[in-house]
C-alpha positions, -999 to +999 in steps of 0.1 A: -001+000+000+010+036-006+017+057+027-002+089+032+018+117+050-005+142+068+007+176+082-003+176+120-009+212+119-032+215+089-045+179+085-035+182+048-026+148+034-002+140+006+007+108-010+042+093-004+056+066-027+063+042+003+050+006+000+048-021+026+075-047+023+063-078+006+071-115+015+094-117-013+111-084-006+114-095+030+134-128+019+157-109-003+166-084+025+173-110+049+195-129+025+217-098+017+216-090+056+229-125+065+256-123+037+268-089+049+270-098+086+304-116+089+323-089+068+308-061+089+315-079+121+351-085+111+357-050+100+380-031+124+365-005+149+383+022+129+367+010+097+332+009+111+338+043+127+346+059+093+312+047+080+295+062+111+312+095+106+302+095+068+266+089+078+267+118+102+282+142+076+255+131+051+228+139+075+243+173+082+247+181+046+210+174+039+200+189+071+178+218+060+158+195+036+154+168+063+143+192+089+116+207+065+103+173+056+103+163+093+084+194+103+058+187+077+052+153+087+055+157+126+046+194+134+074+195+160+088+227+149+120+237+132+137+246+165+131+212+181+140+194+149+172+213+143+183+203+179+172+168+173+191+163+141+221+176+160+218+151+187+215+125+159+247+133+142+264+136+177+253+102+186+269+088+154+301+105+161+300+094+198+298+058+189+323+061+162+348+076+187+340+045+210+348+019+185+377+038+170+393+035+205+383-002+207+385-004+244+349-014+250+355-047+231+384-059+251+382-075+287+410-079+310+436-105+302+449-125+334+465-157+342+442-177+365+455-212+376+427-236+383+432-268+402+420-298+380+414-275+349+433-262+320+453-230+327+462-201+307+454-164+302+418-155+300+409-129+275+372-118+276+360-102+243+327-087+233+315-099+199+287-087+178+252-105+182+245-105+145+218-086+126+195-062+146+159-052+140+153-015+149+117-002+153+117+036+147+098+057+170+071+084+160+081+110+186+117+112+177+119+113+139+156+116+139+171+105+172+151+073+176+143+066+140+162+055+108+196+066+118+189+072+155+207+059+185+196+022+181+208+021+146+240+038+154+249+017+184+240-016+166+262-006+136+290+004+158+289-030+175+293-047+142+257-057+136+239-051+104+205-032+109+170-036+093+150-006+103+113-009+104+101+027+095+074+045+115+043+053+093+040+088+109+069+101+088+074+079+057+090+107+034+116+115+061+123+077+067+129+072+029+152+103+026+172+093+057+176+057+044+190+068+011+216+091+028+226+060+050+228+037+020+248+060+000+274+066+028+276+029+031+282+022-005+307+051-009+328+034+018+329+003-003+308-016+023+284-044+015+250-026+012+234-054+031+247-038+063+215-016+063+181-019+050+148-001+055+113-019+056+078-009+063+045-022+073+026-038+102+031-073+089+067-067+082+072-057+119+061-091+128+080-109+101+113-090+111+113-101+149+104-137+141+130-141+112+159-164+123+185-140+106+176-113+132+196-119+165+182-089+186+156-061+183+154-026+197+120-009+200+107+026+212+070+030+213+037+020+229+035-006+257+009-027+238+029-028+205+062-033+221+051-061+245+035-081+216+068-079+197+087-088+229+065-119+233+072-129+197+110-124+203+108-146+234+086-173+218+110-181+189+126-215+188+157-197+197+147-165+216+165-132+210+172-102+231+143-076+228+152-041+241+119-023+244+113+011+257+077+015+263+075+051+281+063+057+315+045+081+340+078+097+354+066+109+388+077+143+403+077+140+442+076+173+460+086+171+497+071+195+524+088+228+524+105+222+490+087+249+471+100+285+478+085+302+448+051+287+439+047+305+406+081+297+393+078+261+404+045+257+385+058+275+354+088+252+353+065+220+357+042+232+329+071+239+306+082+203+311+047+190+308+039+206+276+075+204+260+072+189+225+033+187+230+038+164+260+050+136+236+085+128+254+089+095+270+103+115+300+071+136+303+064+143+339+028+129+339+024+126+376+031+155+402+028+143+438+029+174+461+019+185+497-016+201+500+000+229+519+021+239+489-013+250+473+001+242+436-035+237+425-043+274+425-012+284+407-017+255+381-053+266+374-041+302+367-011+294+346-024+265+325-053+286+312-030+307+291-011+276+277-016+274+238-029+243+220-003+216+214+002+199+181+003+161+184+021+139+159-009+121+142-046+115+144-041+082+163-024+100+192-049+127+192-078+103+195-062+084+222-056+116+241-089+130+237-106+097+249-085+095+279-091+131+289-129+128+285-129+098+306-110+116+333-134+144+332-161+121+343-141+105+371-155+113+406-131+130+429-110+147+402-109+185+394-100+198+359-075+226+353-072+231+316-061+257+290-089+280+278-072+290+245-087+282+210-081+249+194-076+252+156-102+235+136-077+216+113-048+195+123-042+173+154-044+198+181-052+194+219-053+215+250-031+210+280-048+200+310-039+189+346-063+169+368-062+174+406-070+147+431-065+137+467-040+109+479-069+089+491-085+091+457-053+080+440-048+052+464-081+040+459-079+041+421-042+032+414-049+028+377-051+066+376-014+070+386-002+041+366-016+052+331+006+073+307-015+101+292+005+106+261+003+142+254+002+175+275-018+161+304-008+157+340-022+144+373-017+165+404-020+143+435-020+161+469-010+145+502-016+156+537+011+137+556+042+117+553+024+084+556+002+092+525+033+102+507+051+070+514+020+051+505+019+068+471+055+061+465+051+025+474+023+022+446+044+037+418+054+014+388+087+012+371+095+043+353+123+059+331+130+088+354+116+103+387+122+136+403+125+145+439+122+181+450+135+184+485+157+204+509+178+197+539+186+160+547+156+142+565+146+106+571+117+112+549+138+126+521+162+096+523+133+070+522+117+088+493+149+089+473+157+053+480+121+044+468+126+065+436+159+047+430+142+013+434+116+021+408+134+043+383+162+042+357+173+078+365+165+101+396+168+139+393+170+159+424+154+194+423+149+193+386+127+181+358+127+148+337+125+161+302+158+164+285+181+133+283+218+140+279+237+119+255+268+112+276+286+089+298+268+081+329+235+083+313+210+056+319+178+058+297+160+027+309+141+015+339+123-013+356+093-029+338+068-017+326+090+013+315+113-011+296+117-048+289+152-050+303+163-026+331+200-036+328+207-016+297+204+020+284+193+031+250+211+065+253+248+073+259+279+051+248+268+022+270+239+016+245+263-004+224+265-031+251+230-043+241+244-057+208+275-074+221+281-108+235+309-118+259+332-145+251+363-156+270+392-171+253+415-192+275+450-201+266+448-189+229+478-175+213+475-138+206+474-143+167+441-164+171+423-138+192+398-112+175+414-085+159+404-058+184+421-080+212+454-080+194+462-043+198 
């Protein structure tokens, strides 16, 4: 079928020549991918790094055109998309720098005498898993899409990549893929190292194909969990690294808010950033009733403009969830009073207020991710209620704690936040994920399928490498990277 690209701001549709991958095309792509895998894995880190550098340069060279297409298909805005493209090229260079150095592929070589066993130097190396399926995300058309972090880290690890394009930005996917393919071909590398596919059926075929040895996914819980189940039910199961999003609670301790208006302004800025479509959106604000944040939220949110959502499906799901919440007993509604454009996928920001007792009686309210510019404010009256709320939180990508001087309550809340989060922010906000060493963008289920790994930062490459220890091997027989 031919894809339809719809401008989220105007609702105007245009046809894109982008057809779903057929059964025959899938077989051909898998064959080429399998043939390319040994050569790509055997290439030196410096050789693969040169290809990643070239991809980054190609994206930068076509940046103006790519950003214009991305803006037409997502409505995220030129400023946001310019920054995201810069992050994407920086990721490619970061992984290139990592593998050019080669240190991440080599373990320590030590002599370990063992009674009753062969002795010899142990050399622990990290080897590529094999071809990786990458499922592009809708909310990051550059950084978590065709040439995003998952693709870059898998290629850096020595794994060919097959990307399943997201239907929300088909033309951008095609243009980006061509740039990647051209950079690979210009480097004299087997073109089977990279491929782009599309279609719902192809997404299923991909994760179940025996050529694919791992998969990386960013998207909805329902879609990701279905793919994870398929990956696990294979005759030979494969690693599935799924990021499903989360509620990302912001926990405010008594006395932590000194400037009520500034605090609420910062909260609403974080809540509505990118139309509230970040996986690190602060969907849940837990605050003491004495802080009286509800009044400031009601005043400030009224002037917040309508947000543009990525596509009709997200808009429909958001509106349905908000309408259901409006009729829920015990909830108060604080919403923008601005005009919603007739055309396009626009929605109004809204914050629902409820008591700690209501939240504890209806835990599903604080477990659900309302994807878009919507938040829940839960007000507690005492430390017992706060700790009871914290104990009911689910696994999340990031949680924030706003506090002050050291106290037993603050220590307990921070410990609970660490137990349930991949990242804990003190006196800050969750949106914005630095692509840097020390970053962990992951978290306990249901935020991700595997809390041990990050999808952001140099350590993301570890998802696609398998440790192998060689004992007593002469140096010339070790993998090339271990012979340095």
